[in-house]
PDB file with one MODEL, atoms N, CA, C and O in Angstrom:
MODEL        1
ATOM      1  N   MET A   1      31.038  96.424  51.628  1.00  0.00           N
ATOM      2  CA  MET A   1      30.433  96.698  50.350  1.00  0.00           C
ATOM      3  C   MET A   1      31.471  97.419  49.484  1.00  0.00           C
ATOM      4  O   MET A   1      32.215  98.269  49.972  1.00  0.00           O
ATOM      5  N   LEU A   2      31.509  97.077  48.222  1.00  0.00           N
ATOM      6  CA  LEU A   2      32.443  97.719  47.307  1.00  0.00           C
ATOM      7  C   LEU A   2      31.726  98.733  46.440  1.00  0.00           C
ATOM      8  O   LEU A   2      30.591  98.516  46.016  1.00  0.00           O
ATOM      9  N   GLU A   3      32.389  99.826  46.185  1.00  0.00           N
ATOM     10  CA  GLU A   3      31.876 100.874  45.304  1.00  0.00           C
ATOM     11  C   GLU A   3      32.620 100.773  43.969  1.00  0.00           C
ATOM     12  O   GLU A   3      33.731 100.247  43.912  1.00  0.00           O
ATOM     13  N   PHE A   4      32.010 101.273  42.915  1.00  0.00           N
ATOM     14  CA  PHE A   4      32.662 101.285  41.612  1.00  0.00           C
ATOM     15  C   PHE A   4      33.980 102.038  41.720  1.00  0.00           C
ATOM     16  O   PHE A   4      34.026 103.132  42.282  1.00  0.00           O
ATOM     17  N   GLY A   5      35.036 101.466  41.193  1.00  0.00           N
ATOM     18  CA  GLY A   5      36.335 102.104  41.189  1.00  0.00           C
ATOM     19  C   GLY A   5      37.149 101.870  42.449  1.00  0.00           C
ATOM     20  O   GLY A   5      38.324 102.234  42.496  1.00  0.00           O
ATOM     21  N   GLU A   6      36.553 101.273  43.470  1.00  0.00           N
ATOM     22  CA  GLU A   6      37.287 100.993  44.692  1.00  0.00           C
ATOM     23  C   GLU A   6      38.324  99.919  44.405  1.00  0.00           C
ATOM     24  O   GLU A   6      38.042  98.941  43.713  1.00  0.00           O
ATOM     25  N   VAL A   7      39.501 100.101  44.929  1.00  0.00           N
ATOM     26  CA  VAL A   7      40.583  99.150  44.685  1.00  0.00           C
ATOM     27  C   VAL A   7      40.392  97.935  45.581  1.00  0.00           C
ATOM     28  O   VAL A   7      40.413  98.033  46.808  1.00  0.00           O
ATOM     29  N   TYR A   8      40.208  96.810  44.950  1.00  0.00           N
ATOM     30  CA  TYR A   8      40.085  95.541  45.670  1.00  0.00           C
ATOM     31  C   TYR A   8      40.326  94.446  44.664  1.00  0.00           C
ATOM     32  O   TYR A   8      39.815  94.493  43.545  1.00  0.00           O
ATOM     33  N   GLU A   9      41.102  93.465  45.057  1.00  0.00           N
ATOM     34  CA  GLU A   9      41.472  92.411  44.116  1.00  0.00           C
ATOM     35  C   GLU A   9      40.389  91.340  44.058  1.00  0.00           C
ATOM     36  O   GLU A   9      40.397  90.397  44.849  1.00  0.00           O
ATOM     37  N   ILE A  10      39.466  91.487  43.128  1.00  0.00           N
ATOM     38  CA  ILE A  10      38.408  90.506  42.954  1.00  0.00           C
ATOM     39  C   ILE A  10      38.844  89.432  41.960  1.00  0.00           C
ATOM     40  O   ILE A  10      38.313  88.321  41.953  1.00  0.00           O
ATOM     41  N   ASP A  11      39.803  89.776  41.133  1.00  0.00           N
ATOM     42  CA  ASP A  11      40.256  88.872  40.068  1.00  0.00           C
ATOM     43  C   ASP A  11      39.061  88.508  39.206  1.00  0.00           C
ATOM     44  O   ASP A  11      38.210  89.350  38.918  1.00  0.00           O
ATOM     45  N   SER A  12      39.002  87.256  38.799  1.00  0.00           N
ATOM     46  CA  SER A  12      37.880  86.801  37.976  1.00  0.00           C
ATOM     47  C   SER A  12      36.906  85.986  38.808  1.00  0.00           C
ATOM     48  O   SER A  12      36.028  85.320  38.259  1.00  0.00           O
ATOM     49  N   LEU A  13      37.051  86.032  40.141  1.00  0.00           N
ATOM     50  CA  LEU A  13      36.188  85.231  41.011  1.00  0.00           C
ATOM     51  C   LEU A  13      34.756  85.746  41.024  1.00  0.00           C
ATOM     52  O   LEU A  13      33.812  84.966  40.900  1.00  0.00           O
ATOM     53  N   LEU A  14      34.594  87.044  41.174  1.00  0.00           N
ATOM     54  CA  LEU A  14      33.272  87.642  41.286  1.00  0.00           C
ATOM     55  C   LEU A  14      33.260  89.011  40.620  1.00  0.00           C
ATOM     56  O   LEU A  14      34.285  89.688  40.541  1.00  0.00           O
ATOM     57  N   THR A  15      32.103  89.400  40.152  1.00  0.00           N
ATOM     58  CA  THR A  15      31.927  90.791  39.736  1.00  0.00           C
ATOM     59  C   THR A  15      31.696  91.616  41.002  1.00  0.00           C
ATOM     60  O   THR A  15      31.447  91.052  42.068  1.00  0.00           O
ATOM     61  N   ILE A  16      31.775  92.926  40.899  1.00  0.00           N
ATOM     62  CA  ILE A  16      31.483  93.783  42.049  1.00  0.00           C
ATOM     63  C   ILE A  16      30.058  93.536  42.528  1.00  0.00           C
ATOM     64  O   ILE A  16      29.804  93.516  43.732  1.00  0.00           O
ATOM     65  N   GLU A  17      29.135  93.350  41.603  1.00  0.00           N
ATOM     66  CA  GLU A  17      27.738  93.093  41.971  1.00  0.00           C
ATOM     67  C   GLU A  17      27.599  91.773  42.736  1.00  0.00           C
ATOM     68  O   GLU A  17      26.870  91.701  43.725  1.00  0.00           O
ATOM     69  N   GLU A  18      28.301  90.730  42.276  1.00  0.00           N
ATOM     70  CA  GLU A  18      28.243  89.434  42.954  1.00  0.00           C
ATOM     71  C   GLU A  18      28.858  89.534  44.350  1.00  0.00           C
ATOM     72  O   GLU A  18      28.330  88.973  45.311  1.00  0.00           O
ATOM     73  N   TYR A  19      29.971  90.248  44.453  1.00  0.00           N
ATOM     74  CA  TYR A  19      30.612  90.443  45.748  1.00  0.00           C
ATOM     75  C   TYR A  19      29.647  91.153  46.698  1.00  0.00           C
ATOM     76  O   TYR A  19      29.454  90.717  47.832  1.00  0.00           O
ATOM     77  N   ASN A  20      29.049  92.238  46.235  1.00  0.00           N
ATOM     78  CA  ASN A  20      28.140  93.010  47.081  1.00  0.00           C
ATOM     79  C   ASN A  20      26.916  92.200  47.491  1.00  0.00           C
ATOM     80  O   ASN A  20      26.423  92.355  48.609  1.00  0.00           O
ATOM     81  N   GLU A  21      26.420  91.341  46.608  1.00  0.00           N
ATOM     82  CA  GLU A  21      25.284  90.482  46.951  1.00  0.00           C
ATOM     83  C   GLU A  21      25.687  89.475  48.032  1.00  0.00           C
ATOM     84  O   GLU A  21      24.931  89.239  48.976  1.00  0.00           O
ATOM     85  N   MET A  22      26.872  88.884  47.894  1.00  0.00           N
ATOM     86  CA  MET A  22      27.371  87.940  48.885  1.00  0.00           C
ATOM     87  C   MET A  22      27.565  88.661  50.222  1.00  0.00           C
ATOM     88  O   MET A  22      27.208  88.138  51.278  1.00  0.00           O
ATOM     89  N   TYR A  23      28.129  89.854  50.161  1.00  0.00           N
ATOM     90  CA  TYR A  23      28.367  90.685  51.337  1.00  0.00           C
ATOM     91  C   TYR A  23      27.049  90.973  52.055  1.00  0.00           C
ATOM     92  O   TYR A  23      26.975  90.889  53.281  1.00  0.00           O
ATOM     93  N   ARG A  24      26.019  91.308  51.296  1.00  0.00           N
ATOM     94  CA  ARG A  24      24.700  91.606  51.859  1.00  0.00           C
ATOM     95  C   ARG A  24      24.089  90.361  52.496  1.00  0.00           C
ATOM     96  O   ARG A  24      23.585  90.417  53.617  1.00  0.00           O
ATOM     97  N   LYS A  25      24.135  89.231  51.776  1.00  0.00           N
ATOM     98  CA  LYS A  25      23.559  87.981  52.299  1.00  0.00           C
ATOM     99  C   LYS A  25      24.249  87.540  53.579  1.00  0.00           C
ATOM    100  O   LYS A  25      23.609  86.990  54.475  1.00  0.00           O
ATOM    101  N   GLN A  26      25.551  87.779  53.668  1.00  0.00           N
ATOM    102  CA  GLN A  26      26.309  87.398  54.862  1.00  0.00           C
ATOM    103  C   GLN A  26      26.246  88.472  55.942  1.00  0.00           C
ATOM    104  O   GLN A  26      26.879  88.337  56.989  1.00  0.00           O
ATOM    105  N   GLU A  27      25.498  89.520  55.699  1.00  0.00           N
ATOM    106  CA  GLU A  27      25.338  90.625  56.650  1.00  0.00           C
ATOM    107  C   GLU A  27      26.685  91.221  57.068  1.00  0.00           C
ATOM    108  O   GLU A  27      26.877  91.588  58.228  1.00  0.00           O
ATOM    109  N   SER A  28      27.611  91.313  56.113  1.00  0.00           N
ATOM    110  CA  SER A  28      28.937  91.904  56.321  1.00  0.00           C
ATOM    111  C   SER A  28      29.785  91.115  57.309  1.00  0.00           C
ATOM    112  O   SER A  28      30.677  91.674  57.949  1.00  0.00           O
ATOM    113  N   LYS A  29      29.510  89.806  57.437  1.00  0.00           N
ATOM    114  CA  LYS A  29      30.203  88.971  58.419  1.00  0.00           C
ATOM    115  C   LYS A  29      30.969  87.834  57.752  1.00  0.00           C
ATOM    116  O   LYS A  29      30.619  87.381  56.662  1.00  0.00           O
ATOM    117  N   CYS A  30      32.012  87.388  58.427  1.00  0.00           N
ATOM    118  CA  CYS A  30      32.784  86.231  57.981  1.00  0.00           C
ATOM    119  C   CYS A  30      31.885  85.000  57.942  1.00  0.00           C
ATOM    120  O   CYS A  30      31.106  84.767  58.866  1.00  0.00           O
ATOM    121  N   GLY A  31      31.992  84.221  56.883  1.00  0.00           N
ATOM    122  CA  GLY A  31      31.177  83.028  56.713  1.00  0.00           C
ATOM    123  C   GLY A  31      31.500  81.913  57.692  1.00  0.00           C
ATOM    124  O   GLY A  31      30.728  80.960  57.798  1.00  0.00           O
ATOM    125  N   ILE A  32      32.607  81.997  58.408  1.00  0.00           N
ATOM    126  CA  ILE A  32      32.971  80.954  59.372  1.00  0.00           C
ATOM    127  C   ILE A  32      32.782  81.433  60.811  1.00  0.00           C
ATOM    128  O   ILE A  32      31.987  80.853  61.551  1.00  0.00           O
ATOM    129  N   CYS A  33      33.493  82.470  61.214  1.00  0.00           N
ATOM    130  CA  CYS A  33      33.448  82.888  62.623  1.00  0.00           C
ATOM    131  C   CYS A  33      32.379  83.928  62.916  1.00  0.00           C
ATOM    132  O   CYS A  33      32.022  84.138  64.076  1.00  0.00           O
ATOM    133  N   GLY A  34      31.869  84.577  61.888  1.00  0.00           N
ATOM    134  CA  GLY A  34      30.784  85.536  62.063  1.00  0.00           C
ATOM    135  C   GLY A  34      31.204  86.930  62.506  1.00  0.00           C
ATOM    136  O   GLY A  34      30.348  87.760  62.810  1.00  0.00           O
ATOM    137  N   ILE A  35      32.509  87.206  62.548  1.00  0.00           N
ATOM    138  CA  ILE A  35      32.953  88.546  62.923  1.00  0.00           C
ATOM    139  C   ILE A  35      32.506  89.545  61.851  1.00  0.00           C
ATOM    140  O   ILE A  35      32.574  89.256  60.656  1.00  0.00           O
ATOM    141  N   HIS A  36      32.052  90.711  62.286  1.00  0.00           N
ATOM    142  CA  HIS A  36      31.589  91.742  61.357  1.00  0.00           C
ATOM    143  C   HIS A  36      32.790  92.460  60.768  1.00  0.00           C
ATOM    144  O   HIS A  36      33.791  92.675  61.451  1.00  0.00           O
ATOM    145  N   GLU A  37      32.688  92.829  59.496  1.00  0.00           N
ATOM    146  CA  GLU A  37      33.808  93.466  58.819  1.00  0.00           C
ATOM    147  C   GLU A  37      34.255  94.757  59.514  1.00  0.00           C
ATOM    148  O   GLU A  37      35.435  95.103  59.456  1.00  0.00           O
ATOM    149  N   ASN A  38      33.338  95.470  60.166  1.00  0.00           N
ATOM    150  CA  ASN A  38      33.751  96.723  60.822  1.00  0.00           C
ATOM    151  C   ASN A  38      34.642  96.475  62.042  1.00  0.00           C
ATOM    152  O   ASN A  38      35.172  97.427  62.614  1.00  0.00           O
ATOM    153  N   GLN A  39      34.813  95.223  62.447  1.00  0.00           N
ATOM    154  CA  GLN A  39      35.721  94.871  63.540  1.00  0.00           C
ATOM    155  C   GLN A  39      37.088  94.440  63.011  1.00  0.00           C
ATOM    156  O   GLN A  39      37.982  94.110  63.790  1.00  0.00           O
ATOM    157  N   LEU A  40      37.248  94.442  61.699  1.00  0.00           N
ATOM    158  CA  LEU A  40      38.480  93.989  61.060  1.00  0.00           C
ATOM    159  C   LEU A  40      39.277  95.163  60.521  1.00  0.00           C
ATOM    160  O   LEU A  40      38.731  96.240  60.281  1.00  0.00           O
ATOM    161  N   THR A  41      40.572  94.948  60.332  1.00  0.00           N
ATOM    162  CA  THR A  41      41.415  95.985  59.740  1.00  0.00           C
ATOM    163  C   THR A  41      41.434  95.888  58.216  1.00  0.00           C
ATOM    164  O   THR A  41      41.826  96.835  57.533  1.00  0.00           O
ATOM    165  N   LYS A  42      41.008  94.739  57.687  1.00  0.00           N
ATOM    166  CA  LYS A  42      40.966  94.526  56.234  1.00  0.00           C
ATOM    167  C   LYS A  42      39.575  94.075  55.830  1.00  0.00           C
ATOM    168  O   LYS A  42      38.808  93.577  56.654  1.00  0.00           O
ATOM    169  N   LYS A  43      39.257  94.252  54.564  1.00  0.00           N
ATOM    170  CA  LYS A  43      37.977  93.776  54.038  1.00  0.00           C
ATOM    171  C   LYS A  43      37.937  92.251  54.066  1.00  0.00           C
ATOM    172  O   LYS A  43      38.977  91.595  54.130  1.00  0.00           O
ATOM    173  N   LEU A  44      36.740  91.698  54.020  1.00  0.00           N
ATOM    174  CA  LEU A  44      36.576  90.247  53.958  1.00  0.00           C
ATOM    175  C   LEU A  44      37.177  89.700  52.670  1.00  0.00           C
ATOM    176  O   LEU A  44      37.074  90.320  51.612  1.00  0.00           O
ATOM    177  N   ASN A  45      37.801  88.541  52.770  1.00  0.00           N
ATOM    178  CA  ASN A  45      38.404  87.872  51.609  1.00  0.00           C
ATOM    179  C   ASN A  45      37.374  87.032  50.872  1.00  0.00           C
ATOM    180  O   ASN A  45      36.412  86.544  51.466  1.00  0.00           O
ATOM    181  N   ILE A  46      37.584  86.873  49.596  1.00  0.00           N
ATOM    182  CA  ILE A  46      36.751  85.973  48.808  1.00  0.00           C
ATOM    183  C   ILE A  46      37.367  84.587  48.892  1.00  0.00           C
ATOM    184  O   ILE A  46      38.421  84.334  48.307  1.00  0.00           O
ATOM    185  N   ASP A  47      36.716  83.691  49.616  1.00  0.00           N
ATOM    186  CA  ASP A  47      37.182  82.314  49.676  1.00  0.00           C
ATOM    187  C   ASP A  47      36.762  81.621  48.390  1.00  0.00           C
ATOM    188  O   ASP A  47      35.666  81.845  47.877  1.00  0.00           O
ATOM    189  N   HIS A  48      37.643  80.782  47.881  1.00  0.00           N
ATOM    190  CA  HIS A  48      37.311  80.050  46.658  1.00  0.00           C
ATOM    191  C   HIS A  48      37.983  78.688  46.660  1.00  0.00           C
ATOM    192  O   HIS A  48      38.995  78.474  47.326  1.00  0.00           O
ATOM    193  N   ASP A  49      37.401  77.781  45.906  1.00  0.00           N
ATOM    194  CA  ASP A  49      37.953  76.449  45.710  1.00  0.00           C
ATOM    195  C   ASP A  49      39.142  76.588  44.769  1.00  0.00           C
ATOM    196  O   ASP A  49      38.993  77.054  43.640  1.00  0.00           O
ATOM    197  N   HIS A  50      40.316  76.188  45.228  1.00  0.00           N
ATOM    198  CA  HIS A  50      41.521  76.359  44.416  1.00  0.00           C
ATOM    199  C   HIS A  50      41.567  75.430  43.209  1.00  0.00           C
ATOM    200  O   HIS A  50      42.314  75.682  42.263  1.00  0.00           O
ATOM    201  N   LYS A  51      40.791  74.380  43.231  1.00  0.00           N
ATOM    202  CA  LYS A  51      40.746  73.474  42.075  1.00  0.00           C
ATOM    203  C   LYS A  51      39.809  73.985  40.996  1.00  0.00           C
ATOM    204  O   LYS A  51      40.139  73.950  39.810  1.00  0.00           O
ATOM    205  N   THR A  52      38.630  74.466  41.411  1.00  0.00           N
ATOM    206  CA  THR A  52      37.632  74.905  40.432  1.00  0.00           C
ATOM    207  C   THR A  52      37.658  76.407  40.193  1.00  0.00           C
ATOM    208  O   THR A  52      37.178  76.885  39.165  1.00  0.00           O
ATOM    209  N   GLY A  53      38.218  77.153  41.145  1.00  0.00           N
ATOM    210  CA  GLY A  53      38.221  78.603  41.053  1.00  0.00           C
ATOM    211  C   GLY A  53      36.888  79.232  41.440  1.00  0.00           C
ATOM    212  O   GLY A  53      36.731  80.450  41.359  1.00  0.00           O
ATOM    213  N   LYS A  54      35.932  78.415  41.859  1.00  0.00           N
ATOM    214  CA  LYS A  54      34.599  78.916  42.191  1.00  0.00           C
ATOM    215  C   LYS A  54      34.595  79.576  43.575  1.00  0.00           C
ATOM    216  O   LYS A  54      35.086  79.010  44.552  1.00  0.00           O
ATOM    217  N   ALA A  55      34.027  80.791  43.631  1.00  0.00           N
ATOM    218  CA  ALA A  55      33.912  81.515  44.899  1.00  0.00           C
ATOM    219  C   ALA A  55      32.919  80.797  45.801  1.00  0.00           C
ATOM    220  O   ALA A  55      31.911  80.265  45.335  1.00  0.00           O
ATOM    221  N   ARG A  56      33.217  80.787  47.112  1.00  0.00           N
ATOM    222  CA  ARG A  56      32.329  80.135  48.076  1.00  0.00           C
ATOM    223  C   ARG A  56      31.653  81.174  48.957  1.00  0.00           C
ATOM    224  O   ARG A  56      30.449  81.395  48.830  1.00  0.00           O
ATOM    225  N   GLU A  57      32.396  81.811  49.840  1.00  0.00           N
ATOM    226  CA  GLU A  57      31.856  82.843  50.724  1.00  0.00           C
ATOM    227  C   GLU A  57      32.944  83.857  51.036  1.00  0.00           C
ATOM    228  O   GLU A  57      34.091  83.697  50.619  1.00  0.00           O
ATOM    229  N   LEU A  58      32.583  84.891  51.764  1.00  0.00           N
ATOM    230  CA  LEU A  58      33.530  85.897  52.220  1.00  0.00           C
ATOM    231  C   LEU A  58      33.990  85.511  53.616  1.00  0.00           C
ATOM    232  O   LEU A  58      33.183  85.157  54.476  1.00  0.00           O
ATOM    233  N   LEU A  59      35.316  85.585  53.832  1.00  0.00           N
ATOM    234  CA  LEU A  59      35.903  85.177  55.112  1.00  0.00           C
ATOM    235  C   LEU A  59      36.867  86.235  55.616  1.00  0.00           C
ATOM    236  O   LEU A  59      37.473  86.966  54.832  1.00  0.00           O
ATOM    237  N   CYS A  60      37.004  86.310  56.949  1.00  0.00           N
ATOM    238  CA  CYS A  60      38.035  87.170  57.519  1.00  0.00           C
ATOM    239  C   CYS A  60      39.401  86.535  57.219  1.00  0.00           C
ATOM    240  O   CYS A  60      39.487  85.363  56.854  1.00  0.00           O
ATOM    241  N   GLN A  61      40.442  87.318  57.379  1.00  0.00           N
ATOM    242  CA  GLN A  61      41.794  86.850  57.060  1.00  0.00           C
ATOM    243  C   GLN A  61      42.172  85.615  57.869  1.00  0.00           C
ATOM    244  O   GLN A  61      42.729  84.664  57.320  1.00  0.00           O
ATOM    245  N   LYS A  62      41.873  85.618  59.178  1.00  0.00           N
ATOM    246  CA  LYS A  62      42.253  84.484  60.029  1.00  0.00           C
ATOM    247  C   LYS A  62      41.570  83.201  59.577  1.00  0.00           C
ATOM    248  O   LYS A  62      42.214  82.157  59.475  1.00  0.00           O
ATOM    249  N   CYS A  63      40.275  83.272  59.306  1.00  0.00           N
ATOM    250  CA  CYS A  63      39.550  82.067  58.882  1.00  0.00           C
ATOM    251  C   CYS A  63      39.994  81.615  57.500  1.00  0.00           C
ATOM    252  O   CYS A  63      40.064  80.416  57.233  1.00  0.00           O
ATOM    253  N   ASN A  64      40.291  82.555  56.626  1.00  0.00           N
ATOM    254  CA  ASN A  64      40.730  82.211  55.281  1.00  0.00           C
ATOM    255  C   ASN A  64      42.059  81.463  55.324  1.00  0.00           C
ATOM    256  O   ASN A  64      42.243  80.474  54.613  1.00  0.00           O
ATOM    257  N   VAL A  65      42.982  81.936  56.157  1.00  0.00           N
ATOM    258  CA  VAL A  65      44.291  81.271  56.293  1.00  0.00           C
ATOM    259  C   VAL A  65      44.122  79.896  56.930  1.00  0.00           C
ATOM    260  O   VAL A  65      44.695  78.914  56.459  1.00  0.00           O
ATOM    261  N   ALA A  66      43.327  79.826  58.012  1.00  0.00           N
ATOM    262  CA  ALA A  66      43.100  78.539  58.682  1.00  0.00           C
ATOM    263  C   ALA A  66      42.476  77.534  57.716  1.00  0.00           C
ATOM    264  O   ALA A  66      42.881  76.372  57.672  1.00  0.00           O
ATOM    265  N   LEU A  67      41.500  77.982  56.950  1.00  0.00           N
ATOM    266  CA  LEU A  67      40.834  77.088  56.000  1.00  0.00           C
ATOM    267  C   LEU A  67      41.810  76.551  54.964  1.00  0.00           C
ATOM    268  O   LEU A  67      41.700  75.396  54.552  1.00  0.00           O
ATOM    269  N   SER A  68      42.756  77.368  54.542  1.00  0.00           N
ATOM    270  CA  SER A  68      43.729  76.901  53.547  1.00  0.00           C
ATOM    271  C   SER A  68      44.563  75.749  54.122  1.00  0.00           C
ATOM    272  O   SER A  68      44.920  74.823  53.393  1.00  0.00           O
ATOM    273  N   TYR A  69      44.874  75.799  55.424  1.00  0.00           N
ATOM    274  CA  TYR A  69      45.595  74.688  56.052  1.00  0.00           C
ATOM    275  C   TYR A  69      44.715  73.444  56.109  1.00  0.00           C
ATOM    276  O   TYR A  69      45.170  72.339  55.811  1.00  0.00           O
ATOM    277  N   PHE A  70      43.461  73.628  56.491  1.00  0.00           N
ATOM    278  CA  PHE A  70      42.553  72.486  56.593  1.00  0.00           C
ATOM    279  C   PHE A  70      42.363  71.801  55.247  1.00  0.00           C
ATOM    280  O   PHE A  70      42.224  70.580  55.184  1.00  0.00           O
ATOM    281  N   GLU A  71      42.356  72.564  54.193  1.00  0.00           N
ATOM    282  CA  GLU A  71      42.164  71.989  52.856  1.00  0.00           C
ATOM    283  C   GLU A  71      43.386  71.225  52.376  1.00  0.00           C
ATOM    284  O   GLU A  71      43.270  70.284  51.591  1.00  0.00           O
ATOM    285  N   ASN A  72      44.554  71.629  52.846  1.00  0.00           N
ATOM    286  CA  ASN A  72      45.791  71.063  52.319  1.00  0.00           C
ATOM    287  C   ASN A  72      46.416  69.978  53.189  1.00  0.00           C
ATOM    288  O   ASN A  72      47.373  69.325  52.773  1.00  0.00           O
ATOM    289  N   PHE A  73      45.884  69.782  54.389  1.00  0.00           N
ATOM    290  CA  PHE A  73      46.441  68.786  55.295  1.00  0.00           C
ATOM    291  C   PHE A  73      45.328  67.895  55.821  1.00  0.00           C
ATOM    292  O   PHE A  73      44.155  68.270  55.824  1.00  0.00           O
ATOM    293  N   ASP A  74      45.720  66.711  56.265  1.00  0.00           N
ATOM    294  CA  ASP A  74      44.788  65.829  56.954  1.00  0.00           C
ATOM    295  C   ASP A  74      44.586  66.409  58.345  1.00  0.00           C
ATOM    296  O   ASP A  74      45.517  66.413  59.150  1.00  0.00           O
ATOM    297  N   ILE A  75      43.389  66.897  58.642  1.00  0.00           N
ATOM    298  CA  ILE A  75      43.163  67.576  59.915  1.00  0.00           C
ATOM    299  C   ILE A  75      42.794  66.627  61.051  1.00  0.00           C
ATOM    300  O   ILE A  75      42.709  67.047  62.205  1.00  0.00           O
ATOM    301  N   LYS A  76      42.576  65.359  60.736  1.00  0.00           N
ATOM    302  CA  LYS A  76      42.175  64.413  61.779  1.00  0.00           C
ATOM    303  C   LYS A  76      43.173  64.379  62.938  1.00  0.00           C
ATOM    304  O   LYS A  76      42.739  64.389  64.089  1.00  0.00           O
ATOM    305  N   PRO A  77      44.492  64.340  62.694  1.00  0.00           N
ATOM    306  CA  PRO A  77      45.427  64.336  63.817  1.00  0.00           C
ATOM    307  C   PRO A  77      45.321  65.598  64.683  1.00  0.00           C
ATOM    308  O   PRO A  77      45.521  65.535  65.896  1.00  0.00           O
ATOM    309  N   PHE A  78      45.010  66.735  64.068  1.00  0.00           N
ATOM    310  CA  PHE A  78      44.863  67.977  64.822  1.00  0.00           C
ATOM    311  C   PHE A  78      43.639  67.911  65.732  1.00  0.00           C
ATOM    312  O   PHE A  78      43.687  68.346  66.882  1.00  0.00           O
ATOM    313  N   ILE A  79      42.556  67.368  65.214  1.00  0.00           N
ATOM    314  CA  ILE A  79      41.325  67.229  65.996  1.00  0.00           C
ATOM    315  C   ILE A  79      41.553  66.268  67.158  1.00  0.00           C
ATOM    316  O   ILE A  79      41.143  66.541  68.286  1.00  0.00           O
ATOM    317  N   GLU A  80      42.202  65.157  66.883  1.00  0.00           N
ATOM    318  CA  GLU A  80      42.494  64.186  67.936  1.00  0.00           C
ATOM    319  C   GLU A  80      43.398  64.789  69.018  1.00  0.00           C
ATOM    320  O   GLU A  80      43.207  64.540  70.208  1.00  0.00           O
ATOM    321  N   TYR A  81      44.363  65.567  68.597  1.00  0.00           N
ATOM    322  CA  TYR A  81      45.263  66.239  69.536  1.00  0.00           C
ATOM    323  C   TYR A  81      44.479  67.170  70.456  1.00  0.00           C
ATOM    324  O   TYR A  81      44.675  67.155  71.672  1.00  0.00           O
ATOM    325  N   LEU A  82      43.605  67.970  69.887  1.00  0.00           N
ATOM    326  CA  LEU A  82      42.804  68.893  70.700  1.00  0.00           C
ATOM    327  C   LEU A  82      41.865  68.150  71.637  1.00  0.00           C
ATOM    328  O   LEU A  82      41.680  68.560  72.783  1.00  0.00           O
ATOM    329  N   LYS A  83      41.271  67.059  71.161  1.00  0.00           N
ATOM    330  CA  LYS A  83      40.390  66.255  72.013  1.00  0.00           C
ATOM    331  C   LYS A  83      41.169  65.679  73.194  1.00  0.00           C
ATOM    332  O   LYS A  83      40.690  65.684  74.328  1.00  0.00           O
ATOM    333  N   LYS A  84      42.375  65.183  72.914  1.00  0.00           N
ATOM    334  CA  LYS A  84      43.202  64.590  73.959  1.00  0.00           C
ATOM    335  C   LYS A  84      43.492  65.600  75.064  1.00  0.00           C
ATOM    336  O   LYS A  84      43.410  65.268  76.247  1.00  0.00           O
ATOM    337  N   HIS A  85      43.825  66.814  74.688  1.00  0.00           N
ATOM    338  CA  HIS A  85      44.173  67.818  75.679  1.00  0.00           C
ATOM    339  C   HIS A  85      42.952  68.439  76.338  1.00  0.00           C
ATOM    340  O   HIS A  85      43.043  68.925  77.466  1.00  0.00           O
ATOM    341  N   LYS A  86      41.844  68.434  75.679  1.00  0.00           N
ATOM    342  CA  LYS A  86      40.605  68.918  76.289  1.00  0.00           C
ATOM    343  C   LYS A  86      40.180  67.966  77.409  1.00  0.00           C
ATOM    344  O   LYS A  86      39.737  68.401  78.472  1.00  0.00           O
ATOM    345  N   GLU A  87      40.320  66.677  77.160  1.00  0.00           N
ATOM    346  CA  GLU A  87      39.953  65.666  78.168  1.00  0.00           C
ATOM    347  C   GLU A  87      40.840  65.785  79.405  1.00  0.00           C
ATOM    348  O   GLU A  87      40.384  65.553  80.525  1.00  0.00           O
ATOM    349  N   LYS A  88      42.117  66.149  79.199  1.00  0.00           N
ATOM    350  CA  LYS A  88      43.025  66.283  80.326  1.00  0.00           C
ATOM    351  C   LYS A  88      42.639  67.473  81.205  1.00  0.00           C
ATOM    352  O   LYS A  88      42.877  67.453  82.412  1.00  0.00           O
ATOM    353  N   LEU A  89      42.055  68.493  80.616  1.00  0.00           N
ATOM    354  CA  LEU A  89      41.679  69.678  81.373  1.00  0.00           C
ATOM    355  C   LEU A  89      40.408  69.494  82.178  1.00  0.00           C
ATOM    356  O   LEU A  89      40.195  70.182  83.177  1.00  0.00           O
ATOM    357  N   ASN A  90      39.558  68.563  81.747  1.00  0.00           N
ATOM    358  CA  ASN A  90      38.263  68.369  82.436  1.00  0.00           C
ATOM    359  C   ASN A  90      38.353  67.441  83.613  1.00  0.00           C
ATOM    360  O   ASN A  90      37.349  67.189  84.279  1.00  0.00           O
TER     361      ASN A  90
ENDMDL
END
């Protein structure tokens, strides 16, 4: 949760009120992996669509970085690679 005057880079994505509402709805957890913010060293990031600039959800740093790769690359080969090696282990 953000307090008035707290330093956090919201940019023009969300107002403090919008951020806090999203934070409350997500129960202070990452929108992808569900880790609670109190288990993190940094606050949750505001994920947004880089084309539209529209905020989506709050994410932990790891999920936010991973998502940026998924958005910018064809992930099908990565999924196939993981499936191939999962089958070898079973």
